[in-house]
Z-matrix of the N, CA and C atoms (Angstrom, degrees):
N
C 1 1.432
C 2 1.598 1 106.94
N 3 1.282 2 120.39 1 141.84
C 4 1.471 3 124.89 2 -179.80
C 5 1.496 4 107.95 3 -139.52
N 6 1.293 5 110.60 4 152.54
C 7 1.527 6 119.60 5 177.72
C 8 1.598 7 104.34 6 -74.59
N 9 1.351 8 110.26 7 129.82
C 10 1.573 9 115.44 8 171.52
C 11 1.520 10 110.57 9 -96.92
N 12 1.229 11 116.10 10 -38.73
C 13 1.543 12 119.06 11 -178.53
C 14 1.531 13 111.05 12 -163.87
N 15 1.267 14 115.17 13 165.36
C 16 1.509 15 124.90 14 171.82
C 17 1.563 16 104.85 15 -138.51
N 18 1.255 17 111.64 16 136.13
C 19 1.433 18 117.14 17 -171.60
C 20 1.627 19 108.46 18 -157.41
N 21 1.288 20 114.87 19 148.38
C 22 1.498 21 117.52 20 172.58
C 23 1.518 22 110.64 21 -102.84
N 24 1.233 23 118.44 22 -2.81
C 25 1.536 24 131.14 23 178.87
C 26 1.494 25 118.96 24 -94.45
N 27 1.319 26 116.78 25 94.82
C 28 1.460 27 115.44 26 -177.60
C 29 1.611 28 114.99 27 -48.37
N 30 1.374 29 119.07 28 -39.84
C 31 1.385 30 117.29 29 -175.24
C 32 1.545 31 110.86 30 -70.55
N 33 1.347 32 114.38 31 -25.88
C 34 1.581 33 117.86 32 174.84
C 35 1.576 34 104.80 33 -74.12
N 36 1.314 35 118.36 34 -40.72
C 37 1.493 36 115.65 35 178.40
C 38 1.398 37 114.61 36 -58.29
N 39 1.368 38 116.31 37 -47.62
C 40 1.538 39 118.65 38 175.43
C 41 1.501 40 112.77 39 -61.79
N 42 1.283 41 124.00 40 -29.94
C 43 1.448 42 127.57 41 177.52
C 44 1.570 43 105.02 42 -66.57
N 45 1.349 44 120.36 43 -49.89
C 46 1.351 45 129.23 44 -179.92
C 47 1.496 46 112.30 45 -52.88
N 48 1.443 47 112.54 46 -55.96
C 49 1.429 48 120.46 47 173.85
C 50 1.496 49 118.40 48 -57.29
N 51 1.364 50 114.08 49 -43.69
C 52 1.488 51 120.83 50 173.12
C 53 1.507 52 111.59 51 -58.57
N 54 1.262 53 125.98 52 -39.55
C 55 1.419 54 131.23 53 176.27
C 56 1.540 55 109.92 54 -62.39
N 57 1.380 56 115.32 55 -40.54
C 58 1.426 57 121.36 56 -176.68
C 59 1.619 58 107.73 57 -73.54
N 60 1.270 59 115.39 58 -40.38
C 61 1.475 60 117.89 59 171.10
C 62 1.566 61 115.03 60 -54.38
N 63 1.302 62 107.41 61 -54.67
C 64 1.602 63 116.87 62 -179.25
C 65 1.443 64 109.36 63 -56.87
N 66 1.385 65 120.34 64 -39.22
C 67 1.319 66 125.74 65 176.76
C 68 1.505 67 119.69 66 -67.53
N 69 1.364 68 112.62 67 -15.18
C 70 1.455 69 115.98 68 -176.74
C 71 1.529 70 116.31 69 87.26
N 72 1.304 71 121.46 70 0.31
C 73 1.395 72 127.10 71 -177.39
C 74 1.591 73 110.68 72 -88.42
N 75 1.343 74 115.58 73 -13.05
C 76 1.461 75 116.78 74 176.91
C 77 1.499 76 104.62 75 -141.62
N 78 1.267 77 113.67 76 148.55
C 79 1.511 78 121.94 77 171.43
C 80 1.500 79 111.30 78 -110.67
N 81 1.366 80 113.61 79 146.97
C 82 1.511 81 121.40 80 169.80
C 83 1.534 82 109.76 81 -118.38
N 84 1.288 83 111.17 82 117.09
C 85 1.528 84 116.39 83 175.70
C 86 1.657 85 106.29 84 66.22
N 87 1.310 86 113.79 85 30.50
C 88 1.454 87 116.41 86 174.22
C 89 1.471 88 114.68 87 89.10
N 90 1.428 89 118.17 88 1.44
C 91 1.386 90 119.71 89 -178.77
C 92 1.485 91 110.27 90 -124.03
N 93 1.344 92 119.86 91 150.11
C 94 1.452 93 124.55 92 172.87
C 95 1.561 94 105.81 93 -123.05
N 96 1.334 95 111.11 94 -176.67
C 97 1.408 96 124.83 95 -177.90
C 98 1.577 97 112.17 96 57.91
N 99 1.251 98 117.69 97 -138.98
C 100 1.495 99 117.16 98 -173.26
C 101 1.650 100 112.79 99 -71.99
N 102 1.329 101 111.52 100 -34.69
C 103 1.532 102 114.52 101 178.99
C 104 1.656 103 109.47 102 -63.59
N 105 1.341 104 112.40 103 -46.81
C 106 1.507 105 110.50 104 174.07
C 107 1.438 106 118.34 105 -72.32
N 108 1.260 107 118.47 106 -25.46
C 109 1.466 108 121.53 107 176.01
C 110 1.617 109 111.30 108 -72.12
N 111 1.342 110 110.95 109 -34.57
C 112 1.491 111 111.11 110 174.54
C 113 1.564 112 112.06 111 -65.13
N 114 1.183 113 112.63 112 -39.79
C 115 1.621 114 117.68 113 -178.71
C 116 1.590 115 103.85 114 -64.17
N 117 1.448 116 115.63 115 -44.73
C 118 1.454 117 118.17 116 -172.67
C 119 1.561 118 105.01 117 -65.70
N 120 1.320 119 121.06 118 -45.70
C 121 1.436 120 127.47 119 -176.06
C 122 1.510 121 108.31 120 -58.58
N 123 1.295 122 119.72 121 -43.71
C 124 1.449 123 122.41 122 -179.00
C 125 1.535 124 107.11 123 -63.16
N 126 1.232 125 117.12 124 -43.61
C 127 1.531 126 122.93 125 -179.23
C 128 1.573 127 108.55 126 -62.43
N 129 1.284 128 116.24 127 -40.95
C 130 1.577 129 119.00 128 178.20
C 131 1.443 130 107.19 129 -64.63
N 132 1.336 131 118.50 130 -46.69
C 133 1.449 132 119.59 131 -170.67
C 134 1.507 133 111.36 132 -64.70
N 135 1.326 134 117.03 133 -32.89
C 136 1.485 135 122.47 134 178.88
C 137 1.474 136 114.02 135 -88.88
N 138 1.384 137 118.61 136 -4.34
C 139 1.448 138 119.12 137 -175.14
C 140 1.390 139 117.28 138 75.75
N 141 1.407 140 121.04 139 17.03
C 142 1.373 141 123.10 140 -175.73
C 143 1.516 142 115.25 141 -117.01
N 144 1.332 143 111.87 142 42.99
C 145 1.560 144 116.45 143 -179.00
C 146 1.621 145 107.58 144 -69.48
N 147 1.260 146 115.75 145 120.54
C 148 1.513 147 120.41 146 170.07
C 149 1.548 148 111.13 147 -106.05
N 150 1.224 149 111.90 148 107.74
C 151 1.559 150 117.86 149 -176.58
C 152 1.565 151 107.60 150 -65.05
N 153 1.361 152 120.17 151 -17.54
C 154 1.484 153 120.60 152 176.00
C 155 1.581 154 109.58 153 -73.23
N 156 1.274 155 118.77 154 -11.03
C 157 1.484 156 125.99 155 177.06
C 158 1.490 157 110.66 156 -78.85
N 159 1.432 158 119.02 157 -8.86
C 160 1.435 159 122.48 158 -176.52
C 161 1.437 160 108.36 159 -81.00
N 162 1.311 161 120.84 160 126.57
C 163 1.450 162 130.11 161 165.24
C 164 1.472 163 109.88 162 -95.98
N 165 1.363 164 122.75 163 137.09
C 166 1.496 165 120.82 164 -177.67
C 167 1.470 166 110.89 165 67.14
N 168 1.238 167 122.74 166 18.64
C 169 1.467 168 123.60 167 -177.85
C 170 1.453 169 110.21 168 -156.78
N 171 1.292 170 118.70 169 150.18
C 172 1.413 171 124.49 170 -172.58
C 173 1.585 172 107.37 171 -150.24
N 174 1.254 173 118.65 172 125.14
C 175 1.406 174 123.45 173 176.72
C 176 1.528 175 111.27 174 -108.44
N 177 1.237 176 114.69 175 121.82
C 178 1.426 177 121.44 176 179.47
C 179 1.550 178 110.54 177 -106.78
N 180 1.334 179 115.28 178 117.92
C 181 1.431 180 116.91 179 -178.30
C 182 1.509 181 108.33 180 -100.17
N 183 1.305 182 119.71 181 137.92
C 184 1.459 183 132.44 182 -179.83
C 185 1.418 184 114.98 183 -136.17
N 186 1.331 185 121.80 184 158.49
C 187 1.429 186 121.43 185 173.40
C 188 1.453 187 110.62 186 -68.55
N 189 1.312 188 117.45 187 156.94
C 190 1.478 189 124.06 188 178.69
C 191 1.451 190 108.34 189 -84.15
N 192 1.349 191 124.47 190 109.80
C 193 1.407 192 121.68 191 -175.59
C 194 1.553 193 109.95 192 -85.92
N 195 1.196 194 113.18 193 139.90
C 196 1.454 195 128.73 194 178.14
C 197 1.583 196 113.32 195 -99.56
N 198 1.239 197 119.55 196 169.10
C 199 1.488 198 114.20 197 -178.88
C 200 1.504 199 110.90 198 -68.96
N 201 1.356 200 128.02 199 -38.12
C 202 1.450 201 125.30 200 171.40
C 203 1.465 202 117.21 201 -50.48
N 204 1.289 203 115.72 202 -23.97
C 205 1.389 204 120.39 203 -179.64
C 206 1.525 205 118.00 204 -73.47
N 207 1.370 206 110.26 205 -11.35
C 208 1.431 207 117.15 206 172.57
C 209 1.560 208 118.26 207 -49.31
N 210 1.309 209 110.00 208 -40.31
C 211 1.350 210 119.75 209 178.76
C 212 1.509 211 117.98 210 -55.95
N 213 1.364 212 109.04 211 -30.63
C 214 1.506 213 115.84 212 -177.67
C 215 1.453 214 116.78 213 -81.76
N 216 1.399 215 114.39 214 -16.38
C 217 1.484 216 120.75 215 175.76
C 218 1.498 217 115.67 216 -120.37
N 219 1.333 218 115.32 217 111.46
C 220 1.429 219 123.43 218 -172.39
C 221 1.499 220 113.11 219 -49.27
N 222 1.404 221 120.55 220 -45.96
C 223 1.497 222 119.77 221 -178.07
C 224 1.604 223 109.12 222 -69.15
N 225 1.282 224 121.56 223 -32.46
C 226 1.410 225 121.79 224 177.13
C 227 1.538 226 109.77 225 -71.89
N 228 1.241 227 114.37 226 -41.56
C 229 1.518 228 114.27 227 177.81
C 230 1.484 229 110.49 228 -58.56
N 231 1.296 230 118.84 229 -52.20
C 232 1.396 231 123.72 230 -177.33
C 233 1.559 232 111.08 231 -52.33
N 234 1.295 233 112.93 232 -50.56
C 235 1.461 234 121.17 233 176.65
C 236 1.432 235 116.01 234 -54.36
N 237 1.364 236 113.07 235 -44.89
C 238 1.493 237 123.78 236 179.36
C 239 1.550 238 107.45 237 -60.99
N 240 1.252 239 115.04 238 -49.38
C 241 1.523 240 122.58 239 -171.43
C 242 1.478 241 105.42 240 -66.56
N 243 1.374 242 117.48 241 -41.66
C 244 1.628 243 116.29 242 -179.16
C 245 1.524 244 110.81 243 -71.10
N 246 1.410 245 117.26 244 -31.02
C 247 1.377 246 114.70 245 -179.72
C 248 1.472 247 112.76 246 -71.30
N 249 1.241 248 121.44 247 -28.18
C 250 1.435 249 127.13 248 177.32
C 251 1.455 250 123.98 249 -88.69
N 252 1.378 251 113.22 250 -1.58
C 253 1.521 252 120.58 251 175.46
C 254 1.525 253 108.09 252 -70.96
N 255 1.452 254 111.30 253 150.86
C 256 1.455 255 113.87 254 169.58
C 257 1.499 256 109.50 255 -65.30
N 258 1.382 257 113.42 256 162.19
C 259 1.477 258 119.31 257 -178.41
C 260 1.524 259 106.82 258 -59.16
N 261 1.311 260 113.84 259 -39.11
C 262 1.485 261 120.72 260 -173.83
C 263 1.616 262 107.21 261 -62.93
N 264 1.285 263 117.55 262 -48.57
C 265 1.450 264 118.68 263 -177.50
C 266 1.512 265 111.83 264 -70.61
N 267 1.342 266 120.28 265 -37.01
C 268 1.377 267 125.16 266 -178.05
C 269 1.592 268 108.75 267 -65.12
N 270 1.339 269 110.13 268 -46.53
C 271 1.585 270 108.91 269 177.39
C 272 1.467 271 113.22 270 -66.81
N 273 1.307 272 119.33 271 -30.23
C 274 1.472 273 121.16 272 -177.71
C 275 1.461 274 110.19 273 -69.52
N 276 1.401 275 115.55 274 -40.06
C 277 1.575 276 120.33 275 172.66
C 278 1.538 277 112.37 276 -69.08
N 279 1.199 278 114.32 277 -42.19
C 280 1.525 279 118.04 278 179.25
C 281 1.598 280 113.37 279 -63.37
N 282 1.335 281 112.15 280 -38.12
C 283 1.461 282 116.33 281 -178.65
C 284 1.567 283 109.59 282 -90.09
N 285 1.300 284 116.87 283 -4.36
C 286 1.436 285 116.72 284 173.06
C 287 1.472 286 114.47 285 85.75
N 288 1.345 287 121.54 286 19.40
C 289 1.495 288 128.44 287 -170.63
C 290 1.452 289 105.19 288 -104.71
N 291 1.247 290 117.29 289 108.20
C 292 1.507 291 121.36 290 170.24
C 293 1.454 292 117.34 291 -84.41
N 294 1.355 293 114.37 292 -23.09
C 295 1.453 294 121.02 293 -177.13
C 296 1.587 295 112.65 294 -61.41
N 297 1.327 296 111.70 295 -30.32
C 298 1.578 297 113.78 296 -174.54
C 299 1.598 298 106.38 297 -85.48
N 300 1.291 299 118.95 298 -4.78
C 301 1.417 300 117.09 299 177.83
C 302 1.553 301 113.40 300 -84.92
N 303 1.240 302 117.66 301 163.59
C 304 1.492 303 123.00 302 175.05
C 305 1.524 304 102.86 303 -66.24
N 306 1.478 305 110.72 304 161.98
C 307 1.480 306 117.07 305 -176.20
C 308 1.561 307 105.51 306 -68.78
N 309 1.261 308 127.98 307 -40.36
C 310 1.337 309 126.14 308 -175.78
C 311 1.547 310 112.18 309 -67.06
N 312 1.238 311 116.52 310 -41.04
C 313 1.413 312 125.99 311 175.50
C 314 1.567 313 110.71 312 -59.66
N 315 1.253 314 117.20 313 -51.63
C 316 1.430 315 120.89 314 -179.21
C 317 1.471 316 111.96 315 -63.13
N 318 1.386 317 114.31 316 -39.01
C 319 1.570 318 116.64 317 177.44
C 320 1.542 319 110.15 318 -65.52
N 321 1.257 320 119.80 319 -34.74
C 322 1.375 321 124.72 320 -174.92
C 323 1.626 322 104.50 321 -69.71
N 324 1.317 323 117.41 322 -46.23
C 325 1.487 324 122.28 323 176.33
C 326 1.525 325 111.91 324 -59.58
N 327 1.256 326 118.49 325 -41.41
C 328 1.419 327 124.89 326 -176.64
C 329 1.539 328 111.54 327 -71.23
N 330 1.522 329 111.94 328 -43.19
C 331 1.465 330 116.85 329 172.25
C 332 1.588 331 115.07 330 -56.48
N 333 1.372 332 112.53 331 -41.01
C 334 1.416 333 114.02 332 179.09
C 335 1.559 334 112.63 333 -70.68
N 336 1.199 335 115.70 334 -36.27
C 337 1.630 336 118.70 335 178.88
C 338 1.545 337 109.13 336 -70.67
N 339 1.292 338 121.41 337 -34.91
C 340 1.483 339 121.62 338 175.66
C 341 1.461 340 107.40 339 -70.12
N 342 1.292 341 123.01 340 -42.02
C 343 1.477 342 126.94 341 -178.35
C 344 1.584 343 104.50 342 -59.68
N 345 1.299 344 116.50 343 -46.57
C 346 1.499 345 119.12 344 -176.25
C 347 1.558 346 107.75 345 -64.52
N 348 1.325 347 117.62 346 -39.81
C 349 1.505 348 121.78 347 -178.31
C 350 1.512 349 105.86 348 -68.83
N 351 1.224 350 123.43 349 -42.37
C 352 1.480 351 125.70 350 -179.68
C 353 1.574 352 113.19 351 -63.61
N 354 1.388 353 113.07 352 -27.61
C 355 1.513 354 116.92 353 178.17
C 356 1.378 355 104.23 354 -80.59
N 357 1.279 356 128.07 355 -41.97
C 358 1.406 357 133.75 356 -167.53
C 359 1.547 358 116.33 357 -86.44
N 360 1.284 359 117.45 358 -21.33
C 361 1.457 360 121.43 359 -177.51
C 362 1.535 361 105.52 360 -128.92
N 363 1.377 362 116.91 361 145.57
C 364 1.329 363 126.92 362 -176.60
C 365 1.426 364 117.59 363 -110.95
N 366 1.316 365 124.48 364 137.17
C 367 1.540 366 124.19 365 177.10
C 368 1.493 367 120.13 366 32.99
N 369 1.280 368 118.01 367 -109.06
C 370 1.374 369 122.91 368 -176.53
C 371 1.565 370 115.49 369 -58.14
N 372 1.394 371 112.19 370 -40.40
C 373 1.359 372 119.07 371 179.52
C 374 1.562 373 107.60 372 -60.70
N 375 1.213 374 121.53 373 -44.79
C 376 1.431 375 123.51 374 179.98
C 377 1.486 376 112.58 375 -61.37
N 378 1.304 377 114.20 376 -45.83
C 379 1.616 378 120.86 377 179.30
C 380 1.535 379 104.66 378 -57.63
N 381 1.338 380 111.18 379 -51.16
C 382 1.599 381 111.54 380 -174.19
C 383 1.507 382 113.33 381 -58.36
N 384 1.439 383 109.16 382 -41.93
C 385 1.503 384 114.63 383 -176.87
C 386 1.441 385 108.18 384 -63.39
N 387 1.401 386 122.83 385 -49.98
C 388 1.403 387 127.98 386 -178.38
C 389 1.579 388 109.13 387 -56.38
N 390 1.282 389 118.17 388 -47.84
C 391 1.336 390 126.31 389 -171.83
C 392 1.598 391 111.80 390 -71.25
N 393 1.323 392 109.66 391 -55.60
C 394 1.484 393 114.62 392 -174.75
C 395 1.443 394 116.29 393 -84.40
N 396 1.333 395 122.23 394 -33.36
C 397 1.432 396 121.13 395 175.86
C 398 1.316 397 120.73 396 -91.11
N 399 1.397 398 118.95 397 -26.55
C 400 1.462 399 121.70 398 -173.95
C 401 1.556 400 109.42 399 -115.56
N 402 1.406 401 116.03 400 -8.37
C 403 1.429 402 117.78 401 171.41
C 404 1.512 403 107.87 402 73.89
N 405 1.246 404 122.86 403 34.00
C 406 1.408 405 126.91 404 174.77
C 407 1.394 406 114.59 405 -101.25
């Protein structure tokens, strides 16, 4: 399966699907080319398009994400944060150098790292890791 298009406009979506049906790469109600397109066109005109009638095609509907929604999705939040760092901060993080960061930023990074370690290591294992691996 491959992505053919992404759009927020239903009319554009129907146009893309129609082109796929005409091209023979998608069927509507078991038919492709002009026969399938005629049935798809009729469904569009009556407002009764059923995406479940598509063969060799799948329409996934999702909410339209806006920039404030980044905070709800950890991967988006991380990418947004990294995109908006200064070049100096980004290069320092990428190169693993905490010394060149401001004290508050370095403390925040260390706090997050320690929180992760505390969640993923228990008791003696955490102590050994901090002492033996990190020299703390």
